[in-house]
C-alpha positions in Angstrom: 74.6 62.1 95.4 78.7 60.9 95.1 78.3 57.0 96.2 81.7 55.1 98.3 82.3 51.9 97.9 83.6 49.6 100.4 86.6 49.7 98.7 87.5 52.8 98.1 86.5 53.8 102.1 88.9 51.4 103.1 91.5 52.9 100.8 90.6 55.7 102.4 91.0 54.8 105.9 94.4 53.0 104.8 95.5 55.7 103.9 94.6 58.1 106.4 96.5 55.3 109.0 99.3 55.7 106.3 99.5 58.7 107.4 98.8 59.6 110.8 101.9 56.4 111.8 103.9 58.5 109.5 103.0 61.7 111.5 103.6 60.3 114.6 106.7 59.1 113.6 107.6 62.4 112.9 106.3 63.6 116.2 108.8 61.3 118.0 111.4 62.2 116.0 110.7 65.7 116.9 110.7 64.8 120.5 113.4 63.0 120.4 115.3 65.5 118.9 114.3 67.8 121.6 115.1 65.8 124.1 118.5 65.0 122.5 119.2 69.1 122.7 117.6 69.3 125.3 120.4 66.8 126.6 123.1 68.7 125.4 122.3 71.8 126.8 121.5 70.9 130.3 125.7 68.9 130.0 126.7 72.0 128.8 125.3 74.5 131.8 126.8 71.3 134.0 130.2 72.4 132.3 130.1 75.5 132.0 128.7 76.0 135.7 131.3 74.2 136.7 133.8 75.5 134.8 132.7 78.7 136.9 133.2 77.0 140.3 136.5 76.3 139.8 137.1 79.9 138.4 135.6 81.2 141.4 137.9 78.9 143.9 141.4 80.2 141.8 140.2 83.7 142.4 139.3 83.2 145.3 142.8 81.5 146.4 144.3 84.4 144.2 142.4 87.0 146.5 143.8 84.8 149.5 146.9 84.7 149.0 147.0 88.7 147.8 145.8 89.4 151.6 147.7 87.0 154.1 151.4 88.3 153.9 149.9 91.6 155.6 147.9 90.5 157.9 151.5 90.7 160.3 151.6 94.2 159.4 148.0 95.1 160.5 148.2 93.2 162.9 150.7 94.8 164.8 149.6 98.2 163.2 146.5 97.3 165.5 148.0 96.1 168.6 151.3 98.8 168.0 153.4 95.8 168.3 157.1 97.1 167.6 158.6 95.1 164.6 160.7 93.4 167.3 158.0 91.4 168.2 157.8 88.0 166.6 155.6 86.8 164.4 153.4 84.3 162.3 151.3 84.0 159.5 149.8 80.5 159.0 146.9 80.1 155.9 144.4 78.0 155.1 144.1 76.6 158.3 142.3 73.4 159.1 141.4 72.3 163.1 139.3 69.7 164.0 137.4 69.1 166.9 137.5 65.6 168.4 135.1 66.1 171.1 132.3 67.1 168.7 131.0 65.2 166.3 128.1 66.7 162.7 126.3 64.5 161.6 128.5 61.7 162.3 131.6 63.5 161.8 134.3 64.9 163.7 133.8 68.6 163.4 136.1 71.1 162.0 136.5 74.8 161.6 138.4 76.3 158.8 140.2 79.7 158.5 141.4 81.6 155.8 144.7 83.4 157.3 146.0 83.7 161.0 148.7 86.0 162.3 150.0 85.9 165.5 151.9 88.4 167.8 152.4 88.3 170.9 149.7 88.4 172.5 147.4 89.2 170.1 145.8 86.7 167.6 144.8 87.9 164.9 141.6 85.6 162.2 141.2 86.9 158.6 137.8 86.2 156.4 138.7 86.6 152.8 135.9 86.6 149.8 136.2 87.8 146.9 133.1 89.1 147.3 131.4 89.6 150.8 127.9 89.8 151.9 126.1 90.0 155.4 125.9 86.6 155.7 129.3 85.7 155.6 129.5 88.1 158.2 127.4 86.2 159.7 128.7 82.9 159.9 132.2 84.2 160.3 130.9 85.6 163.6 129.5 82.2 164.9 133.3 80.3 163.5 134.7 83.2 166.2 132.5 82.8 168.7 133.8 78.3 168.5 137.1 79.6 168.0 139.1 78.6 172.2 137.3 75.8 171.7 139.3 74.5 169.0 142.5 76.3 169.5 143.2 75.4 173.8 146.6 77.5 173.2 145.2 80.5 172.4 143.9 80.2 176.2 145.2 83.7 177.5 145.8 85.8 174.3 143.3 88.3 172.7 141.7 87.0 169.9 140.6 89.4 167.1 138.8 89.1 163.9 138.7 90.7 160.7 137.2 89.6 157.0 139.0 91.3 154.1 138.8 91.2 149.9 139.7 93.8 147.4 136.8 95.3 147.4 133.9 95.3 150.4 130.1 97.1 149.8 130.4 100.2 152.5 127.1 98.3 154.0 129.1 95.6 154.8 131.2 97.5 156.1 129.2 99.1 158.6 127.7 95.7 159.4 131.2 94.1 160.0 132.7 97.3 162.2 129.6 97.2 164.3 130.0 93.6 165.3 133.2 94.2 166.3 135.3 93.3 163.3 138.2 94.7 161.5 137.8 95.3 157.9 140.8 95.5 155.1 140.5 96.3 152.0 143.6 96.5 149.4 144.9 99.8 148.2 147.8 101.2 146.7 149.7 97.5 146.8 148.7 97.5 150.8 145.7 96.0 152.6 144.3 99.6 154.3 141.9 99.4 157.5 138.3 100.4 156.1 136.5 101.1 159.6 135.2 104.7 160.9 138.1 106.6 163.1 136.5 105.5 167.3 136.1 102.0 166.0 136.2 99.0 169.1 137.3 95.4 167.9 135.4 92.8 169.7 137.6 89.8 171.8 136.5 86.3 171.2 
């Protein structure tokens, strides 16, 4: 039977403690490295998301700039107004409503394009990609338009959505809600509503 002296036991225990401490040190370093890499990855993800958001905003502005010049032509076509009837298109319109407050701030409505010609007003919403919920949100704003624009009293207000391409299901949904649907084709915006479409007056 092997005898273990107190000195040998102390040495073994000391060696075990040292090895364990070194193991914990390596583990701590590994955890620190992982945390550092994780933080670095998180920062890279945030940076990428920010860049994607900025690119999406620029793309949205680009699409708006592509479709807004055609709004007056489409309004004249829809309302059967001759060229000699003066008209104007305003883009990225913001209007405050001082009489109403939301979360302590004055309520505001933002519109991508507003075309005016004769007794008609055409309000357009442009998106890179249109989803059904965007249509719903736009309809809610259209329902408040006269409160924000009292100068439109007595005029016929129409709504439209536009994009480079819009899914057929969204076209159908928007049409059922009384909105015109425009998409780009051969350099000009084209009306995508089916024959017999009845627009809603807001």
